C-alpha positions, 0 to 999 in steps of 0.5 A: 499500500502506497503511503498516505499523503501528508496533506490527505492525512491532515485533511482527514484528521481536520475533518474528524476533529470538526465532526465530519465523518472520517473517510478511510484512505483505503476505502477511498482508493478501493472505490476509486479502483472499482469505479474506474474498473467498472467504466473500463469493462463497459464497451462504450466504444461499441455504440452506434451513432445514427447520425453517422448512418449506424457507424460505430461511435467515432470517439469514446463518449463524454462519460462523467460518473461519480459514486458516494458510499454511504453507511446505514445512517446516510454518512458518506464513507468513500467517494469517487469520480471517473471521466471517460472521453477522447482525452481519457479513452481508458477512464481517468479517476478524479482527485477528491478532496476528503473535506469538500468531497469535491475536486479542484483538479478539473477544468470543466467547460460547457458542452459544444455540440459542434466541438464534439462532432468535429466542426471545432477543434477539440482542445481550443475551448476558450476561457469563457467556456469554463464553468468555474473560473481559475482552473486553466492550469489544473491537470484534467479537462472535461467538456460537461454533457448537458444534463437533459431532464436531469436539471429538473432536480435543480429546479425542484431544489430551488422550489423547496427552498422557497417552501422552507423559507415560508414563501410558499407551501405545497398547497399554494395555488399557482396559475401558469401563463405561458406568455399569453397562454393560460396553462391553468392553476394547480397547487404547488405540489400538482406542478412538482409531482409530474415534473419529477415522476413523469419528467413533464416538461409543462410542469417544469416550464411553470415551475421555472417561471415561478422561480423567475417571478419570485426572483429566485432564479437569479440567486439559484446559481449562487446558492449552489456555489455557496454549497461548493456545488459550483458546476450546477447552473441553470442559465438563460431560461425564459422568464416569460414561457419558463422554457429556453433550456439550452446545451451550453447554458444549463450545467451539472457534473457528476460529483456535484450532483451526487453531493446534491443528492447526498443532501436530499438523502440526509444524514446526521452531522456534517456531509461535507465542508466547502472550501471556505469552511462552511459546514453543509448538513442535511438541514439545508432542506427541512426534513419534510422537504427532503421527505417529499422529494425522496418520495417523488424520486421513489415514484419516478417512472422511468426505470431505465438508464442505469437500470433497464427494468422498463424493457424487461425481458427484451433480448437486446437489454442488459441487466442494470441496477436491480430496481422495480418500476413503481406500481403506480405506472403498471397495468395488471399484465405488468406492462408500464406506461409512463406519461404517454410512453407505453413500454409494452414489456412485462416488468413483473420478472424484473420487479420480482427480482428487484434488490434495491430502491432507486430514488432518481431522476433521468435525462435524455435527448437526442445527444445526451443521456443521464441518470443520478439518484440514491440507492438503498437495499430493499428489506432482506436484500444484500445491503448497500447504500449509495449515491450514483450520478451519470452524465454523458453525451449518449443520448438516443442517437446512440444504440446497440448492435441488437436493435440496429435493424430498426434504424431508418436514416431517412426519417428524421423524426421517427427513424431512431431505434429508440422510437421503434423499440422504446429501448431509448438508452444504450445498454452500455449505461445499464451495464455500468449500472450493474457493475457499480451496484455489484461492486457496492454490494461487495463493498458492504460485506466489509462494513457489517 
């Protein structure tokens, strides 16, 4: 075992004295190795690209994945973050600060689809593309994929802060005027629930506009930065329609996203400290607000991405995180319909084999795929408790060999294999979820 650097030992000692959980250096290194191995074992380089007529993806995709291992009470005991890109085709572990549970070692830049697709130079992002300034000389760099609908967790957090401040309640009525169009009135919870559980865009527009009207959108990024989560940013949204969600303007990274879910999950004591020394605890959100959010995340219908239960039994599907589709979305024959999408597979075998509850939010567009949340073992199953966050540019334009025959390159609207098969995510993502979950299950044996 290599010796523990003095600076890390000092940080661990300081954390212990300050009431922050002491992170075992051995567990930190082991989790880093296990996550890096999991990423390396997944054949991300084998996915096919609809925009290139079904050819294999030109470069390794941009993948950003973070895991925070928790004890039974929700205290962090280990953290790891791995990046994959054309800069790091074999994966790159990110140095983690044991006090902040974050990193200063990565220059994160905004997503630029033209840069990804080769219409701009890969390595010449200007300083104004930096998500966090002052990192021009750090050792690592990474262009952060647009989070797609995962960004809705940033909006729901902002709304719940207004509830905790007493400015609103969950029963406060809100009438949404989308420009001059009246979209109706509902209690606040009536907008929050569909935004999370079925990723409803109309409800999201309403809540984005609500934040603008309350002056809360302008301070949202500053609130995340004050928590040490500076790469979580919502920029450029419309105060008139609640829309205008654009790649290059809305940002998330896996490590900051994982820490936000850690806060929502809650746990005793100090969860992490900012670089300025601020103690971040679960009290950033009230317990009723955290419980409300966790209930919404548990009811989230899209058991896909890091899991694959929605398309259970399909020959082209790989097992992911072994979670069940919430019963509210299921018909008597086990098929699931979430929002307007019918998945037409009998999920009952996978639901019966579920080992964990996954309180999560997915995001997907043509060019981006993400999934993040809290994993906890079901009663009687192998114990594990962790947060996972995954962001990538693996949207539904990317797919696997098994469904390649359904691609129709002449149909710009419906020619994607995911449209035909309802297998929207490349199964490399689910495979990564399974590999991480297996590693976390094995790690739990060492903490019994």
